[in-house]
C-alpha positions as CSV (number, residue, x, y, z in Angstrom):
1,M,-3.5,107.3,63.7
2,R,-2.4,103.2,62.5
3,I,-3.1,101.7,65.8
4,G,-6.6,100.0,64.6
5,H,-5.3,97.5,63.7
6,G,-2.8,96.1,66.4
7,R,-4.6,93.6,69.3
8,E,-6.5,94.3,72.3
9,S,-5.1,94.6,75.4
10,S,-7.1,92.1,78.1
11,N,-6.3,94.4,81.0
12,V,-9.4,96.5,80.1
13,E,-12.4,95.9,82.9
14,D,-15.8,97.5,82.0
15,R,-17.9,98.9,84.6
16,R,-20.1,101.0,82.9
17,G,-23.8,100.4,83.7
18,M,-22.4,98.1,86.9
19,S,-24.0,98.9,90.3
20,F,-22.2,98.7,93.2
21,G,-22.7,98.0,97.0
22,G,-22.0,100.5,99.3
23,R,-23.2,104.2,99.9
24,S,-23.1,106.4,97.1
25,V,-20.4,109.2,97.8
26,G,-21.8,112.7,98.9
27,I,-21.7,115.9,97.1
28,G,-20.0,117.3,99.8
29,T,-17.1,114.9,99.4
30,I,-17.1,115.4,95.7
31,L,-16.5,118.8,96.2
32,L,-13.7,118.4,99.0
33,A,-12.0,116.4,96.5
34,L,-11.8,118.5,93.6
35,V,-10.6,121.2,96.0
36,A,-8.0,118.5,96.8
37,M,-6.8,117.9,93.4
38,Y,-7.1,121.7,92.4
39,F,-4.4,122.4,95.2
40,G,-2.3,119.3,94.7
41,V,-3.7,117.0,97.7
42,D,-4.0,113.4,96.4
43,P,-7.7,113.4,96.7
44,S,-8.0,110.0,97.8
45,V,-6.9,111.1,101.1
46,I,-10.5,112.5,101.3
47,L,-12.0,109.8,99.5
48,Q,-11.0,107.1,101.6
49,G,-12.1,108.2,104.6
50,D,-15.0,106.3,106.6
51,G,-17.2,109.1,106.5
52,P,-21.1,108.9,105.6
53,G,-21.3,108.9,102.2
54,V,-18.3,107.0,100.6
55,A,-18.1,103.7,98.7
56,V,-15.9,101.7,98.6
57,E,-16.8,98.2,98.0
58,Q,-15.2,96.8,94.4
59,P,-16.9,94.5,92.2
60,E,-15.3,91.0,92.4
61,R,-15.6,90.6,88.5
62,A,-15.8,92.9,85.4
63,P,-16.2,91.6,81.7
64,A,-14.4,93.2,78.6
65,P,-15.8,95.8,76.7
66,P,-18.6,93.8,74.1
67,A,-16.5,93.1,71.0
68,D,-19.2,96.2,68.9
69,D,-18.1,99.3,71.2
70,T,-15.4,100.8,69.0
71,A,-14.7,103.7,71.6
72,A,-14.1,101.0,73.7
73,R,-11.8,99.1,71.8
74,F,-10.2,102.1,71.1
75,V,-8.6,102.7,74.5
76,A,-7.8,99.1,74.4
77,Q,-5.7,98.6,71.6
78,V,-3.8,102.0,72.6
79,L,-3.8,100.5,76.0
80,A,-2.1,96.9,74.1
81,D,0.8,99.6,73.0
82,T,1.6,101.1,76.3
83,E,1.9,97.6,77.1
84,D,4.5,96.6,74.4
85,T,6.0,99.5,74.4
86,W,6.9,99.6,78.3
87,R,7.6,95.8,78.7
88,E,10.8,96.6,76.3
89,L,11.7,99.4,77.7
90,F,11.9,98.5,81.2
91,R,13.5,94.7,79.9
92,R,16.2,96.9,78.1
93,N,17.0,98.0,81.6
94,G,17.0,94.6,83.3
95,M,13.8,95.5,85.1
96,Q,9.7,93.5,84.7
97,Y,6.7,95.7,83.6
98,Q,3.5,95.1,85.4
99,D,0.5,95.8,83.1
100,P,-1.6,98.1,84.9
101,K,-5.7,97.5,84.5
102,L,-7.9,100.5,82.7
103,V,-11.4,100.2,84.2
104,L,-14.4,101.9,81.9
105,F,-16.9,103.6,84.0
106,T,-20.0,106.0,84.3
107,G,-20.3,108.6,86.4
108,A,-18.9,107.3,89.8
109,V,-16.7,103.9,90.2
110,P,-15.3,102.5,93.5
111,T,-11.7,102.5,94.0
112,A,-8.7,101.7,96.1
113,C,-8.1,105.6,96.3
114,G,-12.2,105.5,97.6
115,T,-14.7,106.8,95.2
116,G,-13.7,108.3,91.9
117,Q,-16.4,110.8,90.1
118,A,-16.2,111.2,86.2
119,A,-16.3,114.9,86.7
120,M,-12.2,114.6,87.3
121,G,-11.3,112.9,84.6
122,P,-9.5,110.2,83.8
123,F,-7.2,109.2,86.9
124,Y,-4.8,107.0,88.2
125,C,-5.2,104.8,91.4
126,P,-1.5,103.8,92.7
127,A,-3.3,101.9,95.9
128,D,-5.1,99.3,93.2
129,Q,-2.8,100.1,90.0
130,K,-5.8,100.8,87.7
131,V,-6.4,103.6,84.9
132,Y,-9.9,104.7,85.6
133,I,-11.9,106.4,82.6
134,D,-15.0,107.3,81.9
135,L,-15.4,107.5,78.0
136,A,-17.4,110.6,78.2
137,F,-14.3,112.6,78.8
138,Y,-13.6,112.1,75.1
139,R,-16.4,114.6,74.3
140,D,-15.2,116.9,76.6
141,L,-12.0,116.7,75.4
142,R,-13.5,117.3,71.6
143,E,-16.2,119.8,72.3
144,R,-14.5,121.5,75.6
145,F,-10.8,122.0,75.1
146,R,-11.4,121.7,71.4
147,A,-8.9,119.0,71.6
148,P,-10.3,116.6,68.6
149,G,-8.3,113.4,67.0
150,E,-7.6,109.4,68.4
151,M,-3.6,111.1,68.8
152,A,-5.4,113.3,71.5
153,Q,-7.3,110.5,73.3
154,A,-4.1,108.2,73.1
155,Y,-2.0,110.4,74.8
156,V,-5.3,110.8,77.9
157,V,-4.5,107.0,78.2
158,A,-0.7,107.5,77.7
159,H,-0.5,110.2,80.2
160,E,-1.9,107.7,82.9
161,V,-0.1,105.0,82.0
162,G,3.0,107.4,83.0
163,H,1.7,107.3,86.5
164,H,1.4,103.9,86.4
165,V,5.4,103.7,85.3
166,Q,6.3,106.4,88.3
167,Q,4.3,104.2,90.7
168,Q,6.5,101.4,88.6
169,L,9.7,103.1,89.3
170,G,9.2,104.0,92.4
171,I,9.3,107.6,91.8
172,A,5.3,108.3,93.2
173,D,5.9,107.0,96.4
174,K,8.9,108.9,97.0
175,V,7.1,112.0,95.7
176,R,4.2,111.4,98.1
177,Q,6.5,111.2,101.3
178,L,7.9,114.4,100.1
179,Q,4.4,116.0,100.5
180,S,3.4,114.3,103.4
181,Q,6.3,116.0,105.0
182,S,6.0,119.6,103.4
183,R,3.8,121.5,105.5
184,D,4.5,124.1,102.6
185,R,1.4,123.8,99.9
186,A,3.2,126.2,97.6
187,R,6.1,123.2,97.6
188,A,3.6,120.2,97.7
189,N,1.9,121.7,94.5
190,D,5.5,122.1,92.5
191,L,5.9,118.5,93.3
192,S,2.5,117.8,91.7
193,V,3.3,119.5,89.0
194,R,6.6,117.5,88.8
195,M,5.1,114.3,88.6
196,E,2.4,115.2,85.9
197,L,4.9,117.1,83.6
198,Q,7.2,113.5,84.0
199,A,3.5,111.6,83.1
200,D,3.6,113.7,79.9
201,C,7.0,113.1,79.1
202,F,6.3,109.4,80.1
203,S,3.7,109.8,77.1
204,G,5.9,110.9,74.5
205,I,8.5,108.4,75.1
206,W,5.5,106.0,74.6
207,A,4.5,107.8,70.9
208,H,8.6,108.1,70.2
209,H,9.2,104.0,70.7
210,A,5.5,103.1,69.5
211,N,6.4,105.0,66.2
212,R,9.4,104.0,65.7
213,T,8.5,100.0,66.0
214,R,5.0,100.1,64.3
215,Q,4.7,103.2,62.5
216,I,1.3,104.3,64.3
217,L,1.6,107.7,63.5
218,E,-0.2,109.6,61.0
219,Q,0.5,113.6,59.4
220,G,-1.2,115.8,62.3
221,D,-1.1,113.4,64.7
222,L,1.7,114.8,66.5
223,E,-0.2,118.4,66.6
224,S,-3.6,116.7,67.5
225,A,-1.4,115.4,71.0
226,L,-0.1,118.8,71.9
227,T,-3.3,120.7,71.1
228,A,-4.5,118.2,74.1
229,A,-1.8,118.6,76.1
230,A,-1.9,122.9,75.8
231,A,-5.7,122.4,76.2
232,I,-5.0,120.8,80.0
233,G,-3.3,123.6,80.9
234,D,-3.6,125.0,84.4
235,D,-3.6,128.7,83.1
236,R,-5.5,127.6,80.1
237,L,-8.1,126.0,82.5
238,Q,-8.0,128.4,85.4
239,K,-8.4,131.8,82.7
240,Q,-11.6,129.7,81.3
241,T,-12.8,128.7,84.8
242,Q,-12.1,132.0,86.8
243,G,-11.3,134.3,84.8
244,R,-7.5,134.5,86.3
245,V,-4.3,132.6,87.0
246,V,-3.0,131.8,90.1
247,P,0.4,130.3,89.3
248,E,1.1,128.8,93.0
249,S,-2.1,127.0,92.7
250,F,-0.8,125.0,89.9
251,T,-1.2,121.0,90.1
252,H,0.1,119.4,86.5
253,G,1.7,122.5,84.7
254,T,1.0,125.0,81.9
255,S,0.2,124.7,78.6
256,E,3.4,125.4,77.6
257,Q,5.2,123.1,79.9
258,R,3.0,120.3,79.0
259,M,3.8,120.4,75.5
260,R,7.2,120.8,75.9
261,W,7.7,117.7,78.0
262,F,5.5,115.8,75.9
263,R,7.7,116.9,72.5
264,R,10.7,116.2,74.7
265,G,9.8,112.6,74.8
266,F,8.7,112.7,71.9
267,E,11.9,113.7,70.3
268,R,14.2,111.7,72.6
269,G,12.5,108.7,73.5
270,D,14.8,108.3,76.9
271,L,13.7,107.9,80.0
272,R,16.8,110.0,81.5
273,Q,15.6,113.3,79.6
274,C,12.4,112.7,81.7
275,D,13.8,114.1,85.0
276,T,11.2,116.9,86.3
277,F,12.4,117.3,89.4
278,S,16.1,118.6,88.9
279,G,16.2,122.1,88.1
280,P,13.5,124.4,86.6
281,V,10.7,122.7,84.5
């Protein structure tokens, strides 16, 4: 990628190594949250509770990453590029884009959605409009998921920013409302899949416009992003972890779906082409 010479976002908070007040989250709470995510339920429903072991206190202020931290600087540059792209796209449509914050953490972190855990992977909290990532996930992406490359890492950030775009457009609130009204777990999971695939499509839109205006992509970068999208498909992850695939429990989409919707956003660059809620996905 040619993103290394761009500006760095000022919206990055470095909470790595910081200690927080309150009580640490218990292992039982972590397991319940992971089960909730698996079945398409917002883990904040569990993590926000007042039960024992949940820490929700947030630090008043977190510093920016140190200047010599290459990984953190790369993430800050990717975030800055998403800011430039989405500000312009919103402006063209008569709207104003509000930048999200991105929080670097290690192990666990208090959020407005409850205590987040690195085991959950990168995530977006709509309650505080922040993206959270433990940079150790990139090691897992490279070694466990066999998805190396800077563009694979950039895809992860762009996907979570895609959830922020959904929040800005009012899509996320509507989906959460429909999920809360539904007593059908399969329906709630289907809505979750459609949300995730749209975020993949939005990340493809970012790549489309960033490359057209700033020529950020080099040979092999598109394939790197598609490899990352495929690596974290529900079908592939279920096959790896439990030896079988259970489609009705999918919450993020299959490898094929994730690649297809990212490519759709990348090739067309049009928000209207990212409607994952109409018809089959």
